[in-house]
Phi, psi and omega in degrees: 000142182287147176280131179257147177231154173288155182290103176250149178297149177297147175297142178295129178277147184252352181219170179104172186252171177297322180296322177295323178297312182298310182295323178300316177298317179302313181298319179300312183298313182289327175295318177300318180295321176299316177299320180299314181295327181279338185287140177247339180284121182302323179294318178295318179301319180295319178297320179292319176303312180302319182290320177299314179303311181299312184295319179292317180299314181295311181302313182299313182296316181296317180298317181294324182280319188265313190268316187298323174298327177292319177298312180304316187281326192247345183264149171296132186056035184300320180298315180296319179297313181296320178296321177298314180295320177297319179298320177295318177298318181300317179297317178297318179298317178299313180295322180293319177297318178296317178297319180301325180280322189255335180054048177268123183302322181295327178290322176296320177299320178297316180300313181296322176299316177299317181296321181301316178296317179297314181295318178303315179298312181301313186285333181267332184245302188294310185296315176300321178294319179299314178301320182290331185273335189263140169283168178301318180295317178297319179299312180295323178296316177296320178298318178294319178297320177303310182299316180292320182293325178308328184282347187245352186271162178297153180254010177224158182288138177226079185296341180271354179288151179298144178225011185264347182222130180305314183291315180297316180293321179297318179295314178299321179297318179295328177286325181281333186303315179298324177294320177298321180298322177296314179297321183283345183300332181263003182257154174247151184228161172266158179289142179244131177245125179257146174285148175258000000 
């Protein structure tokens, strides 16, 4: 039987780039989904579902707060790119909130399918552009900001929360986080291991 852990913030990573942070989260989410598909024990499946919800919610919020403002400011057509990515996140958040309420396996499959397309774009287009635009110092600064922001964002999807401004979204996230903690107190999660 898998060991379950309560949802604790990830340990702050001390090295690596922003692209490694983003890709590490992607790998965690897809690995969890693979585990979910292989699991036959209903209790384990529920713990994995809870963990998938948490990981997607945290990743989306951190990306919107830390990365999307950089895209808006530094990429050609950055505002349009960031808006497209936010719209994709919004759809995933809506579906994730619906899944959290209904726990329909087909809806989780849809969410993962949506994410795969989004992730492919990020890893093939956004991340290479990001690497090209950032100095080593800027990259490390964003990675540190990513780590700190992970500790303050909601752990559940909030599709009605603001997503257009890093500061506004961060503030809304800090307000939602205690409510999420109450909801998560009765849930069990599986352990998540991130690559460094």
